[in-house]
Backbone bond lengths (Angstrom), bond angles and torsions (degrees), N, CA, C in turn:
res aa  C-N    CA-C-N  psi(-1)  N-CA   C-N-CA  omega(-1)  CA-C   N-CA-C  phi
1 M - - - 1.485 - - 1.562 110.85 -
2 R 1.235 118.19 128.63 1.506 122.59 -177.08 1.563 104.05 -88.96
3 R 1.249 115.58 132.74 1.462 121.98 -178.48 1.464 112.47 -132.06
4 R 1.286 120.94 146.19 1.536 122.53 167.99 1.517 104.91 -139.64
5 T 1.269 116.25 152.69 1.458 124.47 178.66 1.342 111.96 -124.54
6 L 1.433 115.64 134.84 1.471 122.35 171.31 1.488 109.21 -106.55
7 L 1.337 112.47 136.58 1.509 119.47 170.49 1.491 107.50 -94.76
8 A 1.324 116.18 123.96 1.482 121.44 -171.59 1.474 111.23 -55.81
9 G 1.322 116.42 139.97 1.453 121.41 178.35 1.544 114.69 84.81
10 A 1.267 117.54 -9.33 1.513 121.30 179.01 1.419 111.74 -68.14
11 G 1.347 119.00 125.73 1.470 119.08 176.84 1.554 116.83 81.34
12 V 1.383 115.27 -2.48 1.463 118.58 178.68 1.428 107.07 -84.95
13 A 1.356 115.37 126.10 1.483 124.04 172.21 1.470 112.70 -83.64
14 A 1.369 120.66 110.54 1.473 119.13 -174.95 1.522 101.25 -151.08
15 V 1.369 113.86 163.81 1.467 120.54 173.19 1.461 110.76 -123.10
16 A 1.291 118.47 146.08 1.466 122.29 -177.20 1.530 110.77 -67.16
17 A 1.334 115.01 137.06 1.467 120.17 175.80 1.475 109.07 -124.42
18 V 1.327 120.32 175.35 1.433 118.80 -175.60 1.510 105.38 -73.27
19 A 1.356 124.75 -36.50 1.474 124.57 177.47 1.370 117.07 -80.69
20 G 1.363 118.50 -8.58 1.412 119.36 177.20 1.609 111.04 149.53
21 V 1.208 120.24 -118.62 1.528 123.80 179.40 1.501 108.15 -116.41
22 R 1.287 120.94 130.57 1.415 123.33 179.57 1.476 111.34 -108.81
23 M 1.314 115.97 124.36 1.481 122.28 -176.51 1.555 106.27 -123.06
24 R 1.334 114.24 173.11 1.401 118.08 174.80 1.556 110.83 -107.26
25 A 1.396 109.78 122.53 1.514 114.09 179.05 1.449 106.88 -92.78
26 S 1.411 118.15 178.22 1.384 124.16 -179.67 1.578 106.82 -58.85
27 G 1.351 116.37 146.70 1.371 118.82 176.31 1.563 110.93 82.12
28 G 1.374 118.57 3.00 1.416 118.94 178.65 1.590 114.33 82.64
29 T 1.267 117.21 -2.60 1.397 121.33 -179.74 1.586 114.35 -73.42
30 P 1.176 121.78 127.54 1.499 119.78 -178.33 1.524 111.11 -62.14
31 L 1.245 116.81 142.19 1.381 128.56 171.66 1.534 109.63 -113.86
32 V 1.395 116.62 104.25 1.471 118.90 -171.70 1.563 105.29 -98.66
33 L 1.264 114.05 122.40 1.512 125.17 178.13 1.449 107.01 -91.99
34 P 1.326 117.08 151.05 1.460 125.04 167.58 1.482 113.94 -62.40
35 S 1.214 121.14 148.84 1.435 122.58 175.52 1.563 115.61 -74.38
36 A 1.265 115.31 -9.32 1.514 125.49 179.98 1.671 104.51 -59.67
37 P 1.359 111.02 139.59 1.512 111.04 178.45 1.481 106.04 -81.38
38 P 1.352 113.34 157.22 1.523 116.02 167.95 1.414 111.92 -73.92
39 G 1.356 116.96 158.51 1.442 123.14 170.62 1.561 109.74 -87.50
40 V 1.243 123.22 -142.46 1.343 125.84 172.94 1.514 112.82 -74.71
41 E 1.305 118.83 112.94 1.463 122.48 170.66 1.569 109.04 -113.09
42 R 1.323 113.62 138.68 1.473 120.08 -173.02 1.471 106.10 -140.50
43 V 1.403 117.32 142.03 1.449 129.68 166.30 1.441 108.20 -126.85
44 E 1.298 114.21 121.06 1.589 117.65 176.69 1.551 106.11 -134.50
45 R 1.266 113.51 168.15 1.526 122.18 -173.60 1.598 102.80 -100.35
46 R 1.289 108.50 128.71 1.512 114.82 176.49 1.582 109.10 -129.96
47 F 1.316 115.40 150.05 1.476 115.93 175.46 1.532 107.59 -88.99
48 S 1.276 119.24 125.49 1.510 125.24 172.94 1.545 108.44 -100.56
49 A 1.335 109.07 113.16 1.466 115.29 170.45 1.434 112.62 -61.60
50 A 1.355 121.13 -37.08 1.452 123.02 -174.49 1.540 110.52 -68.09
51 R 1.382 118.00 -26.12 1.475 124.46 179.98 1.462 107.54 -99.93
52 G 1.307 122.45 -21.68 1.504 121.26 -173.41 1.523 117.84 69.82
53 R 1.297 110.59 27.73 1.519 118.41 179.89 1.530 112.83 -158.27
54 E 1.296 114.27 169.59 1.455 116.11 170.49 1.484 111.33 -82.69
55 V 1.342 111.52 148.99 1.467 118.69 -173.94 1.492 108.77 -138.08
56 D 1.348 121.02 156.37 1.478 120.46 169.46 1.413 112.19 -81.07
57 F 1.342 114.49 138.35 1.518 121.52 -179.39 1.424 105.10 -120.33
58 Y 1.381 116.86 121.73 1.508 127.57 -174.13 1.590 102.72 -109.72
59 T 1.392 108.84 138.23 1.464 117.04 164.50 1.470 111.11 -139.31
60 A 1.310 120.38 148.71 1.454 127.01 177.07 1.530 110.26 -136.25
61 V 1.288 120.59 131.11 1.470 127.60 178.27 1.517 104.58 -112.23
62 P 1.222 122.82 142.00 1.444 124.63 174.87 1.531 109.80 -66.03
63 E 1.303 119.34 143.39 1.493 120.96 179.31 1.501 108.66 -61.64
64 G 1.367 110.20 140.58 1.452 116.00 -178.99 1.469 116.22 95.80
65 H 1.396 115.84 -7.72 1.464 118.71 -179.27 1.584 113.27 -116.59
66 G 1.347 111.60 30.36 1.501 115.06 174.89 1.466 114.09 54.49
67 A 1.401 114.58 -134.42 1.388 122.43 179.88 1.451 114.06 -87.62
68 G 1.353 121.86 8.41 1.392 129.38 170.31 1.629 113.98 75.47
69 R 1.243 113.77 20.91 1.428 121.20 178.18 1.655 112.45 -56.66
70 G 1.328 114.46 124.96 1.406 122.40 -178.96 1.526 112.94 80.45
71 L 1.203 122.30 2.68 1.519 123.16 178.17 1.533 106.64 -85.96
72 P 1.408 112.64 145.56 1.558 116.48 175.37 1.413 106.42 -74.83
73 V 1.360 109.94 178.04 1.433 120.89 -167.64 1.551 116.32 -127.68
74 C 1.210 122.79 132.46 1.482 128.82 164.64 1.478 108.65 -101.68
75 L 1.393 111.50 118.12 1.509 118.96 178.99 1.570 103.93 -81.72
76 V 1.404 113.57 135.39 1.401 119.36 -177.78 1.548 107.47 -107.74
77 L 1.338 120.39 124.44 1.427 122.57 177.78 1.482 104.95 -114.98
78 H 1.440 115.75 112.94 1.458 121.51 -177.47 1.575 114.20 -69.74
79 G 1.338 109.75 163.65 1.504 116.85 172.15 1.546 108.84 -84.99
80 G 1.417 111.84 -164.83 1.448 117.61 -174.57 1.547 113.88 -73.12
81 S 1.373 118.66 -24.40 1.414 117.14 -175.52 1.488 118.81 -100.43
82 K 1.311 116.98 -36.42 1.462 123.91 177.44 1.428 114.69 -84.87
83 R 1.419 117.17 148.87 1.398 121.17 179.93 1.562 103.22 -131.22
84 P 1.393 118.23 171.05 1.485 122.14 -175.42 1.568 108.32 -54.35
85 G 1.354 124.38 -37.53 1.301 128.61 173.51 1.519 121.03 -50.29
86 D 1.361 107.76 -27.33 1.474 118.21 175.92 1.513 122.12 -95.26
87 F 1.410 112.76 -0.42 1.373 118.41 -174.65 1.554 112.65 -65.99
88 A 1.363 114.10 -43.51 1.463 116.24 -178.32 1.496 112.15 -62.89
89 G 1.406 116.96 -34.04 1.374 122.99 -178.46 1.495 116.36 -66.39
90 V 1.358 115.00 -28.96 1.383 119.06 177.67 1.603 110.80 -96.26
91 G 1.317 114.60 10.94 1.518 118.86 166.37 1.518 116.57 83.44
92 L 1.308 116.74 22.90 1.514 115.95 -177.40 1.534 108.40 -62.27
93 G 1.352 117.14 -40.86 1.401 113.07 179.17 1.501 117.35 -68.20
94 R 1.213 117.42 -31.92 1.477 125.92 171.85 1.560 111.51 -60.45
95 F 1.281 116.62 -51.07 1.533 127.13 177.54 1.503 109.42 -59.11
96 L 1.353 115.98 -35.91 1.485 119.04 -176.09 1.659 106.12 -73.26
97 T 1.290 113.55 -48.96 1.515 113.08 177.58 1.469 112.36 -61.63
98 D 1.364 119.43 -36.25 1.433 123.68 -177.48 1.593 105.13 -64.10
99 A 1.265 121.66 -41.93 1.429 123.66 -176.04 1.475 110.07 -63.15
100 V 1.392 118.82 -39.50 1.506 121.05 179.60 1.522 108.51 -73.25
101 R 1.315 116.70 -37.14 1.472 117.22 175.18 1.514 116.77 -61.17
102 R 1.336 112.25 -30.38 1.545 116.78 -179.53 1.516 106.80 -88.32
103 G 1.249 122.00 2.07 1.488 118.61 168.20 1.519 116.06 123.06
104 S 1.391 119.59 -8.44 1.424 127.26 -175.35 1.646 105.78 -70.13
105 E 1.287 112.96 144.80 1.495 115.10 171.26 1.510 104.84 -65.30
106 P 1.496 110.05 142.21 1.484 114.41 177.56 1.610 117.09 -64.35
107 F 1.255 114.42 149.49 1.441 117.92 170.68 1.490 106.14 -154.61
108 V 1.343 118.98 170.86 1.525 122.81 178.87 1.527 109.98 -110.53
109 L 1.352 113.48 159.20 1.468 119.10 176.14 1.503 104.51 -107.78
110 A 1.380 119.34 142.72 1.466 124.50 175.57 1.543 106.03 -144.23
111 G 1.367 117.13 131.87 1.475 120.14 172.47 1.546 106.38 -151.59
112 A 1.384 112.73 165.87 1.360 121.90 178.82 1.500 111.75 -141.00
113 T 1.262 115.53 171.01 1.576 118.21 -175.18 1.561 110.59 -77.22
114 G 1.303 112.60 120.09 1.423 116.99 177.99 1.526 117.42 -105.78
115 D 1.357 113.89 -6.63 1.452 125.90 -175.64 1.594 106.39 59.46
116 R 1.347 111.84 -154.99 1.512 112.90 -173.77 1.554 109.22 -110.34
117 L 1.385 113.12 56.30 1.456 118.15 -177.16 1.630 106.04 -108.13
118 A 1.301 119.05 16.01 1.446 122.92 176.05 1.614 111.03 57.73
119 W 1.320 114.15 23.16 1.425 121.36 172.06 1.555 108.33 58.83
120 Q 1.353 116.11 46.86 1.407 125.04 179.96 1.474 111.54 -143.28
121 P 1.270 127.49 157.54 1.455 125.54 -176.78 1.504 111.60 -67.29
122 D 1.406 113.73 136.56 1.431 119.06 168.04 1.527 107.07 -129.61
123 G 1.262 111.83 99.57 1.499 117.19 -175.42 1.472 112.09 64.49
124 A 1.357 115.02 -126.94 1.477 118.02 177.61 1.611 115.73 -85.68
125 D 1.373 113.79 -1.75 1.446 120.41 175.40 1.486 108.51 -93.99
126 D 1.264 115.53 117.37 1.526 117.92 -176.52 1.525 110.47 -137.33
127 P 1.408 117.47 92.60 1.322 124.75 -179.67 1.515 113.61 -71.60
128 Q 1.328 114.43 -21.99 1.465 117.42 173.38 1.495 111.64 -68.03
129 R 1.295 120.17 -43.56 1.452 123.12 174.92 1.547 111.86 -61.59
130 M 1.343 114.43 -37.94 1.489 115.99 174.76 1.443 113.81 -57.17
131 V 1.385 118.64 -42.22 1.451 124.07 179.71 1.484 110.96 -69.32
132 R 1.368 116.83 -36.62 1.478 124.22 -171.37 1.602 105.53 -78.16
133 E 1.240 117.76 -42.06 1.493 119.61 -167.72 1.541 110.61 -108.51
134 E 1.242 118.76 -49.78 1.452 123.04 -170.02 1.518 117.24 -80.08
135 L 1.347 111.50 -45.16 1.564 115.29 176.15 1.491 111.60 -54.26
136 P 1.333 119.05 -54.68 1.465 117.08 -178.42 1.508 114.28 -57.29
137 A 1.406 117.14 -34.08 1.511 117.06 176.33 1.531 110.03 -69.78
138 W 1.356 117.82 -43.41 1.518 115.78 177.31 1.526 108.59 -57.64
139 C 1.285 118.06 -42.07 1.546 120.83 -175.10 1.595 106.81 -60.82
140 A 1.355 113.33 -46.34 1.498 122.59 -174.32 1.558 106.65 -59.17
141 E 1.326 119.43 -39.21 1.392 125.53 177.71 1.655 110.36 -60.96
142 R 1.254 114.10 -30.43 1.547 119.22 -179.74 1.531 108.99 -86.48
143 G 1.343 119.44 -0.09 1.468 118.43 -173.02 1.441 118.97 85.42
144 F 1.305 116.85 0.07 1.458 119.23 175.67 1.545 113.60 -67.37
145 D 1.347 118.80 157.88 1.394 123.21 177.25 1.568 111.21 -79.23
146 S 1.200 126.01 84.32 1.494 126.49 -171.72 1.482 109.54 -78.19
147 D 1.351 120.78 3.41 1.494 121.34 177.06 1.555 105.92 -91.33
148 R 1.268 117.07 -9.38 1.475 118.14 -176.69 1.625 104.16 -117.90
149 L 1.154 119.32 103.04 1.510 125.30 -171.64 1.482 111.49 -127.29
150 A 1.308 119.25 142.43 1.377 129.86 166.21 1.604 112.11 -129.93
151 A 1.202 122.13 169.27 1.493 121.33 -178.98 1.522 110.01 -135.89
152 W 1.212 115.54 136.88 1.582 119.58 179.88 1.513 107.19 -136.51
153 G 1.268 119.07 141.50 1.467 119.49 172.94 1.553 109.92 -158.44
154 W 1.307 118.99 170.40 1.347 124.85 -177.63 1.591 106.12 -130.06
155 S 1.280 121.27 146.22 1.367 131.32 172.05 1.544 107.17 50.78
156 M 1.303 124.25 -122.66 1.359 120.87 171.93 1.534 117.61 -45.97
157 G 1.312 113.89 -40.37 1.485 119.43 177.67 1.458 114.66 -68.65
158 G 1.424 119.99 -28.17 1.419 123.06 175.34 1.502 107.61 -71.72
159 Y 1.264 120.37 -36.01 1.528 122.93 168.08 1.441 110.26 -56.08
160 G 1.344 116.73 -54.22 1.436 121.52 -176.12 1.597 114.79 -61.01
161 A 1.317 113.45 -37.97 1.496 116.91 -179.68 1.492 110.74 -67.30
162 L 1.375 116.89 -38.54 1.454 119.80 176.78 1.518 110.67 -66.53
163 L 1.403 115.68 -47.91 1.417 118.56 176.77 1.517 114.86 -53.68
164 L 1.377 112.53 -42.05 1.418 116.90 -178.26 1.544 112.40 -61.46
165 A 1.319 116.63 -40.76 1.429 124.90 178.13 1.509 113.64 -66.72
166 E 1.322 114.99 -34.35 1.499 119.53 173.06 1.565 115.02 -72.82
167 T 1.292 114.89 -42.96 1.412 118.19 -178.46 1.460 114.67 -68.66
168 F 1.338 116.78 -28.06 1.556 120.02 179.68 1.517 105.45 -135.10
169 P 1.392 110.31 79.50 1.450 111.66 177.35 1.518 115.52 -58.80
170 G 1.319 116.72 137.12 1.438 119.34 -177.55 1.546 114.17 89.33
171 F 1.202 119.70 -12.65 1.487 125.15 -177.67 1.640 108.79 -63.42
172 V 1.361 109.23 -46.78 1.455 116.22 -178.56 1.543 110.59 -111.02
173 R 1.242 119.03 139.95 1.470 121.60 178.65 1.512 115.50 -71.39
174 S 1.379 112.62 -20.59 1.489 120.61 -179.66 1.419 106.94 -164.60
175 V 1.487 115.37 159.30 1.456 122.54 176.10 1.475 107.20 -133.41
176 A 1.350 115.84 125.83 1.442 119.47 174.43 1.525 109.51 -112.72
177 A 1.401 118.09 129.64 1.412 118.69 -173.09 1.543 108.71 -130.67
178 F 1.371 118.63 122.87 1.433 123.41 176.71 1.563 108.18 -97.41
179 S 1.359 118.53 125.46 1.475 121.71 178.34 1.509 113.68 36.61
180 P 1.351 114.86 59.37 1.520 118.07 -172.96 1.604 107.63 -68.38
181 A 1.216 114.74 142.35 1.555 122.92 -175.56 1.559 109.50 -82.09
182 V 1.288 111.22 65.43 1.534 118.49 -174.80 1.516 108.32 -109.12
183 R 1.329 114.32 158.68 1.402 120.38 176.95 1.568 109.70 -147.43
184 P 1.243 123.65 139.85 1.567 119.96 175.70 1.559 112.09 -51.42
185 G 1.322 110.21 131.46 1.477 119.25 -178.35 1.612 113.94 98.49
186 D 1.334 114.12 -12.00 1.479 112.64 178.39 1.501 111.71 -77.72
187 A 1.380 113.96 -172.07 1.447 118.03 -173.72 1.521 110.51 -70.19
188 V 1.318 118.02 -34.35 1.466 119.72 176.16 1.485 116.48 -64.90
189 F 1.323 116.76 -42.54 1.458 120.95 175.86 1.537 106.21 -62.50
190 N 1.343 118.10 -52.99 1.458 122.73 -175.85 1.436 115.96 -56.98
191 G 1.453 115.61 -26.79 1.466 115.55 179.21 1.553 113.32 -107.76
192 V 1.251 117.70 19.13 1.426 123.10 -172.17 1.506 113.23 -58.70
193 A 1.333 115.05 -34.45 1.436 115.67 -178.67 1.528 114.72 -64.70
194 K 1.253 115.26 -17.52 1.484 120.37 176.90 1.524 117.42 -76.93
195 L 1.256 115.42 -8.48 1.466 123.04 169.45 1.475 113.59 -78.59
196 A 1.254 121.25 -0.40 1.549 125.53 179.92 1.546 102.44 -62.21
197 G 1.349 115.92 126.50 1.441 122.76 178.01 1.538 113.97 92.54
198 T 1.376 120.38 -12.07 1.381 120.41 176.78 1.593 111.94 -103.25
199 P 1.267 115.36 121.05 1.511 115.61 -178.80 1.485 110.22 -62.37
200 V 1.316 115.57 129.15 1.477 123.10 -176.50 1.516 105.98 -117.65
201 G 1.340 114.77 135.52 1.478 124.16 167.36 1.559 108.37 -114.39
202 L 1.350 113.68 129.02 1.421 119.37 -170.84 1.617 108.56 -132.90
203 W 1.305 115.98 114.78 1.450 121.74 179.42 1.456 110.84 -121.48
204 C 1.434 118.70 147.38 1.495 119.52 172.74 1.455 105.24 -164.30
205 G 1.254 113.06 140.13 1.595 120.43 174.47 1.458 113.39 -73.04
206 R 1.303 119.39 140.88 1.474 117.29 -177.34 1.533 113.56 -73.77
207 D 1.310 117.74 -6.43 1.415 119.67 178.51 1.475 110.68 -101.38
208 D 1.318 118.39 7.08 1.481 124.54 -176.57 1.649 104.01 -85.08
209 S 1.330 116.15 139.75 1.418 125.28 177.94 1.552 110.13 -60.59
210 L 1.284 115.93 -26.75 1.445 124.40 172.00 1.509 123.47 -76.37
211 Y 1.328 111.38 -11.75 1.415 118.62 -177.14 1.492 118.32 -44.63
212 R 1.354 116.40 -53.29 1.389 120.09 -177.47 1.557 112.52 -59.24
213 N 1.215 109.38 -39.43 1.621 118.48 -175.44 1.583 105.44 -65.83
214 V 1.323 114.98 -49.27 1.476 121.03 176.18 1.520 113.76 -54.65
215 R 1.306 117.28 -42.99 1.444 122.84 -176.62 1.594 103.88 -69.87
216 D 1.267 116.52 -37.57 1.490 115.73 178.51 1.559 109.69 -63.44
217 L 1.299 113.92 -43.54 1.511 121.67 178.74 1.568 108.73 -57.70
218 H 1.255 114.40 -40.04 1.490 122.84 -176.98 1.552 105.51 -60.06
219 E 1.430 113.69 -48.40 1.464 116.84 -179.96 1.516 113.73 -62.72
220 A 1.320 113.37 -34.76 1.519 119.78 -175.24 1.523 114.61 -74.24
221 L 1.430 115.26 -18.41 1.389 118.96 -175.12 1.516 113.46 -57.71
222 P 1.287 121.50 142.51 1.553 120.55 176.96 1.583 115.62 -58.53
223 S 1.346 114.55 -24.35 1.521 118.72 176.15 1.507 105.11 -146.36
224 E 1.365 115.66 165.72 1.414 119.50 175.35 1.565 112.68 -65.19
225 P 1.420 109.46 140.80 1.561 112.36 175.13 1.458 113.81 -47.04
226 S 1.324 119.47 141.09 1.399 123.39 171.52 1.521 115.36 -71.53
227 A 1.261 111.58 -22.90 1.603 114.16 -177.05 1.555 105.37 -157.55
228 G 1.251 120.15 166.56 1.518 126.09 -179.27 1.503 112.01 121.79
229 G 1.321 108.23 -169.13 1.441 117.06 -179.41 1.509 113.26 162.19
230 Y 1.392 116.65 175.74 1.339 122.75 -172.84 1.628 106.88 -139.40
231 R 1.426 111.17 120.96 1.373 119.66 175.07 1.519 109.98 -144.93
232 D 1.308 114.77 -176.17 1.449 116.66 -174.65 1.548 110.12 -63.76
233 G 1.330 118.84 136.90 1.407 124.33 -176.82 1.432 115.21 164.62
234 D 1.279 124.06 154.66 1.445 124.19 178.43 1.460 111.04 -118.19
235 H 1.390 120.67 -159.45 1.351 121.18 -162.99 1.622 105.95 -103.14
236 H 1.283 116.45 75.94 1.446 122.62 177.59 1.424 110.99 -167.76
237 F 1.430 117.20 171.48 1.519 119.26 -169.87 1.530 104.16 -77.75
238 G 1.290 125.75 -8.12 1.486 117.90 166.93 1.444 114.48 -54.89
239 Y 1.332 114.59 -41.43 1.488 120.65 178.08 1.590 107.26 -85.29
240 W 1.303 118.23 -49.27 1.459 119.44 -172.71 1.464 108.50 -58.16
241 G 1.327 124.89 -36.24 1.377 124.74 178.69 1.497 115.77 -57.32
242 T 1.365 115.61 -33.77 1.436 118.44 178.66 1.611 109.28 -70.46
243 E 1.279 120.62 -20.85 1.353 124.36 -178.83 1.608 118.49 -92.78
244 I 1.372 112.23 -22.81 1.476 116.23 179.04 1.446 115.56 -50.82
245 P 1.362 121.78 -41.08 1.483 116.36 -174.23 1.515 108.76 -66.12
246 D 1.327 121.36 -33.32 1.509 123.36 -179.02 1.558 103.80 -71.24
247 A 1.282 117.95 -48.54 1.513 116.46 177.81 1.381 118.07 -54.53
248 F 1.534 114.59 -42.66 1.491 116.07 -177.57 1.534 112.10 -69.90
249 D 1.374 114.97 -30.86 1.431 119.54 174.35 1.457 112.46 -61.63
250 F 1.319 116.79 -44.03 1.439 124.21 -179.28 1.578 108.39 -63.60
251 V 1.244 114.18 -47.93 1.554 119.46 -172.22 1.609 100.39 -64.80
252 A 1.298 118.19 -48.62 1.549 116.73 -173.21 1.488 107.16 -59.56
253 G 1.350 119.01 -41.22 1.498 116.35 -178.31 1.508 112.30 -62.41
254 T 1.280 122.81 -29.10 1.427 122.46 -175.95 1.581 108.16 -86.01
255 L 1.381 117.59 -18.48 1.431 117.74 -177.34 1.586 112.35 -91.71
256 S 1.282 111.43 -15.81 1.594 113.74 -165.85 1.642 102.65 -83.21
């Protein structure tokens, strides 16, 4: 098995700012990262039988929690542009440590490459099955508590996280979705009743072209979202970075 390890923050061009680290997100919007250091972040190659190919497998442990043994897991479903190799660069490890330092119970992040299949089967390529079956097994190999799972994603990954929770009720303890790429009549809308009993966090910027669809989904949910909100922001990490602390606090509360 070929493996490669990334140390969080390595090779990231950033300048110190009062609130943390300021980077440029897509569209020129600043992405402000917390000043908290990442813990152990790793990206390695794994063969996914569900996808029939090798994928990048990313994990992050909050700083001060060693290798993360015994910690619950938040599954990360990426959007259309970012991949696991990009996660350290947008500060996921930093946000994770920051959440714990602010008082949230510790957990780990884990995600793998799903490409642009909207986290649903496409013939023999099934990224949803990879998340459902293989990611928990890979996490258990690391000593993480793969019996306590949540799911979080943005854009296409937000759609995929919601669809995962609907397709396998009870598989995750909560689902957090940033600007999910949903539309009335799609699989997420059609299965929305299956989210009953699963805490949902729903966030979207009011300047996002998906905003109206996300609000329609909000209205269609079987109960009010347990977390989330809508404020000025567009479809990029400049906005999503402002909501990660809230989302991680929500996820931690459901996993503890």
